[in-house]
N, C-alpha and C positions, 0 to 999 in steps of 0.2 A: 648221323645226318645223311639223308638221301640227297645225292647230287644229280643234276641233269644238265647236260651240255648240248647246246644247239648254236647255230649261226644264223644271222639274219642281217638285213640291211636297214639302216636308219633312214626314215623317209626324208623328203626335202624339207619338211617343217620340223625335223628333229624328233619325230615320234618313233619309239621302238615298240613293236607289237609282238607279243608271244602268244602262240596258239597251241592248243592240244597238249598242254602240259600234263605230265603224269602225276599230278597231285590232286587230292580231293578238293572239291569246291569249298571255299572258305578257309583253306590252309594259309597260314602266314608263312611267307617265304622271304629269304634274303636274296637280293639281286646284286650281282657284281658284274659290271660291264667292262670288258677288255677289248681294246682295238686289235684287230687282226694284223699281225706283223706284215703281211703281204700288202696291205693297203695303208698302213700307218706311215705318213710322210715324215714323222720324226725318226724313222729308221734309216734315213739317208746316210747318217754317219757310220752305219754298219756295212757299207758297200765294200770296204776293204777287209772285212773280217776274214780271217784265215788266209789272207793273200800273202803274208810274209812267209817266205820259204826259209830264210836264214838271216840271222843277225850277225853283222860283222862288227866286233868291238862296240857293243851297245853302251858301255859305260865310259868310253873314251870321249873327250871333248870334240866338238865339230870344228874342222878347220875354218878359219875366217873366210877364205875364198868360197868354200862350200856353203857357209852360212849366208853369204851375200847372194849367191845364186838362189838359194831357197827363199829368201825374203823378197827378192825381185820377182820370182815366179808367183809367190803368194799375192803380192800387190797387183800384179798383172791379172791374175785370176779374179780378184775382187773387183777390179775396175771393169772387167768384161761383164760382170753380173749386173752392173748398174744400168 
């Protein structure tokens, strides 16, 4: 199977146009559309990827005082987004 890769931008009305493809006119082709990671907003959760330098006791339970601090910070972050 011959593969061809290109990038393009979807128009404001949601149309994707491909030009000058290296296939004969009338060829049946399979189209797979993948979002570019650089522009995919669902990639926000990857901001911290590879940012952990070292785990300290990753399997140990979290101290109650530390847990309280974490949940208060999370609640504060969520209320600021509203």
